[in-house]
C-alpha positions as CSV (number, residue, x, y, z in Angstrom):
1,X,-100.4,-96.3,161.8
2,X,-99.4,-99.9,160.2
3,X,-97.6,-98.2,157.5
4,X,-95.2,-96.2,159.4
5,X,-94.2,-99.7,160.5
6,X,-94.0,-100.9,157.1
7,X,-92.1,-97.5,156.2
8,X,-89.9,-98.1,159.2
9,X,-89.4,-101.9,158.7
10,X,-88.1,-101.2,154.8
11,X,-86.0,-98.4,155.6
12,X,-84.3,-100.9,158.3
13,X,-83.8,-103.2,154.9
14,X,-82.9,-100.8,152.8
15,X,-79.9,-99.8,155.1
16,X,-78.8,-103.2,156.1
17,X,-79.0,-104.1,151.8
18,X,-76.7,-101.1,151.4
19,X,-74.0,-102.2,154.8
20,X,-73.5,-105.9,153.5
21,X,-73.4,-104.8,149.7
22,X,-70.8,-102.9,150.6
23,X,-69.3,-104.6,153.1
24,X,-69.3,-107.8,150.6
25,X,-67.0,-107.0,148.1
26,X,-64.9,-109.5,146.6
27,X,-60.7,-109.4,147.4
28,X,-58.3,-110.0,146.1
29,X,-54.9,-110.8,147.7
30,X,-51.8,-111.9,145.9
31,X,-48.8,-110.8,144.2
32,X,-48.0,-107.5,142.9
33,X,-45.1,-105.4,142.5
34,X,-46.2,-103.4,145.0
35,X,-48.8,-102.3,148.3
36,X,-49.8,-99.3,148.0
37,X,-51.7,-98.6,151.5
38,X,-53.9,-95.3,151.8
39,X,-54.0,-92.9,154.3
40,X,-56.3,-92.2,156.9
41,X,-56.5,-88.8,158.7
42,X,-54.4,-89.1,162.0
43,X,-54.5,-86.8,165.0
44,X,-52.0,-85.3,166.7
45,X,-49.3,-88.1,165.3
46,X,-52.3,-91.0,166.9
47,X,-52.8,-93.7,164.0
48,X,-56.6,-94.6,164.4
49,X,-57.6,-98.0,164.4
50,X,-58.8,-97.6,161.2
51,X,-55.1,-96.6,159.5
52,X,-53.6,-99.4,162.1
53,X,-56.1,-102.1,160.6
54,X,-54.8,-100.8,156.7
55,X,-51.2,-101.0,158.2
56,X,-51.6,-104.8,159.6
57,X,-53.3,-106.0,156.8
58,X,-50.6,-104.7,154.7
59,X,-47.8,-106.3,156.6
60,X,-49.7,-109.1,156.7
61,X,-49.6,-109.6,152.8
62,X,-46.2,-108.4,152.8
63,X,-45.4,-111.3,154.8
64,X,-47.3,-113.6,152.8
65,X,-46.1,-112.5,149.3
66,X,-43.2,-110.8,149.6
67,X,-44.6,-107.3,147.8
68,X,-40.8,-105.6,146.7
69,X,-42.2,-102.3,147.8
70,X,-44.7,-100.9,150.1
71,X,-46.2,-97.3,148.6
72,X,-47.2,-95.3,152.4
73,X,-49.7,-92.5,150.8
74,X,-51.1,-89.6,152.8
75,X,-49.9,-86.4,153.3
76,X,-50.2,-84.0,156.7
77,X,-54.7,-83.9,157.0
78,X,-54.5,-84.0,160.6
79,X,-51.4,-84.2,161.4
80,X,-48.3,-82.1,161.9
81,X,-46.3,-85.2,160.5
82,X,-48.0,-86.6,157.7
83,X,-49.5,-90.0,157.7
84,X,-47.0,-91.6,155.1
85,X,-44.3,-90.6,157.9
86,X,-46.4,-92.4,160.4
87,X,-47.0,-95.3,158.6
88,X,-43.8,-96.2,157.8
89,X,-42.8,-95.8,161.4
90,X,-45.3,-97.9,161.9
91,X,-44.2,-101.3,159.9
92,X,-40.7,-100.3,160.1
93,X,-41.3,-100.8,164.4
94,X,-43.2,-104.0,163.0
95,X,-39.9,-105.2,161.3
96,X,-40.4,-104.5,157.5
97,X,-37.5,-102.5,156.5
98,X,-36.9,-98.8,155.7
99,X,-35.6,-99.6,152.3
100,X,-38.7,-101.3,151.1
101,X,-41.6,-98.7,152.4
102,X,-42.1,-95.5,149.9
103,X,-43.7,-92.3,151.2
104,X,-45.9,-90.8,148.7
105,X,-46.7,-87.9,151.5
106,X,-48.7,-84.9,149.1
107,X,-52.3,-86.4,149.1
108,X,-55.1,-85.2,151.0
109,X,-57.6,-87.7,149.3
110,X,-58.9,-90.8,148.0
111,X,-58.2,-89.7,144.2
112,X,-54.8,-88.0,145.2
113,X,-53.4,-91.3,147.2
114,X,-53.8,-92.8,143.6
115,X,-52.5,-90.5,141.5
116,X,-49.6,-89.8,143.1
117,X,-49.2,-93.6,144.4
118,X,-49.0,-93.9,140.6
119,X,-46.3,-91.3,139.4
120,X,-44.2,-93.0,142.3
121,X,-45.0,-96.7,140.9
122,X,-44.0,-95.1,137.4
123,X,-40.5,-93.9,138.9
124,X,-39.4,-96.9,140.2
125,X,-40.5,-98.5,137.6
126,X,-43.4,-101.2,139.6
127,X,-45.5,-102.4,136.9
128,X,-49.1,-104.1,139.0
129,X,-49.9,-103.3,143.1
130,X,-52.6,-104.4,145.5
131,X,-54.6,-101.4,146.9
132,X,-54.8,-102.2,150.7
133,X,-58.1,-100.1,152.7
134,X,-61.1,-100.5,154.6
135,X,-64.1,-103.1,153.5
136,X,-66.3,-99.8,153.5
137,X,-63.4,-97.9,151.1
138,X,-63.0,-100.1,148.8
139,X,-66.0,-100.0,146.3
140,X,-65.7,-96.0,145.8
141,X,-62.2,-96.8,145.4
142,X,-62.9,-99.4,142.9
143,X,-65.0,-96.7,140.8
144,X,-62.0,-93.7,141.6
145,X,-59.4,-96.3,139.8
146,X,-62.0,-97.1,136.9
147,X,-62.4,-93.4,136.3
148,X,-57.9,-93.2,136.4
149,X,-57.6,-96.5,134.5
150,X,-55.7,-98.1,136.6
151,X,-56.2,-101.7,137.6
152,X,-55.1,-103.5,140.4
153,X,-56.1,-106.2,143.3
154,X,-57.4,-105.1,146.6
155,X,-57.0,-106.6,150.4
156,X,-58.7,-105.3,153.4
157,X,-59.7,-106.8,156.9
158,X,-62.3,-108.8,156.5
159,X,-63.7,-108.6,160.7
160,X,-67.4,-108.3,162.1
161,X,-65.6,-106.6,164.8
162,X,-63.8,-103.9,162.5
163,X,-67.6,-103.7,161.0
164,X,-69.6,-103.5,164.0
165,X,-66.9,-101.3,166.0
166,X,-65.2,-99.0,163.6
167,X,-66.3,-98.7,159.8
168,X,-70.2,-98.7,160.2
169,X,-71.3,-94.6,160.4
170,X,-67.8,-94.0,157.9
171,X,-69.9,-97.2,155.8
172,X,-73.5,-94.3,156.1
173,X,-71.2,-91.3,155.2
174,X,-69.4,-93.2,151.9
175,X,-72.5,-92.2,150.2
176,X,-71.3,-88.2,150.8
177,X,-67.5,-89.2,150.4
178,X,-68.9,-90.4,146.9
179,X,-70.6,-87.7,146.1
180,X,-67.5,-85.1,147.0
181,X,-65.3,-87.6,144.8
182,X,-66.8,-87.0,142.0
183,X,-66.2,-83.2,141.2
184,X,-62.2,-84.4,142.1
185,X,-62.3,-86.4,139.5
186,X,-64.0,-84.8,136.9
187,X,-61.5,-82.1,137.4
188,X,-58.6,-84.4,136.7
189,X,-59.8,-85.5,134.1
190,X,-60.4,-82.1,132.3
191,X,-56.6,-81.4,133.6
192,X,-55.5,-84.8,132.1
193,X,-57.7,-84.3,128.5
194,X,-56.6,-80.1,128.2
C-alpha cells in the first residue's frame, strides 16, 4: 500500500514540475517593428479571457515601446467573424489607431499564424517582431519558430490568477497540441523543400 502513495506522490511532482517548466519561460519584451498577437478560438463573436489577456498585453507593450504595427493573427475558427477582426476591434476600442493594426485572417492554427504573419511582415518590410501569447503557449510557439527559421521575442502576462484560473487545463493539453503540431510542421517544411 505504501508504494501506491509513492506512485501518486511521484506523479503529482511530475505534473507540478511540468507546469512550472512550461510557465517559467523567459520573456524578452522590448522594441521590435511589430507585435504579433496569436489568435485564440472565439465563440459567437466573443473574445475568450485568454485572448483578452493577449490583447491587453499587446496594448501595454504597444503603449510602452511604440511598435510600428500590431499584427493580429487568426482566421474564422469558432465564429463567422475572424479572430483577427475581433482582435482589431478590441484594440481600436482601447485606443490603438486602426492604421497601426494589420490583420492576418487566414490562419487556423499556430503554425499558420506564424507563416502568414511572416508573409505580412515581408509585405510591409518589417524586420523584427515580438510574439504575444499566453505562458502555456510560449514553449511550443518557440519550437515552431525554430523549425520555421524565425527569430523573435516573446511577451505574456505572468500572473498566478491567469495560470490557475484559465491556463491550467490548457497547460496539461499542451502535450497533445505539441503532438498535433509536429505533422503540420513536417508537411510545411517538406512543401518548402520541394
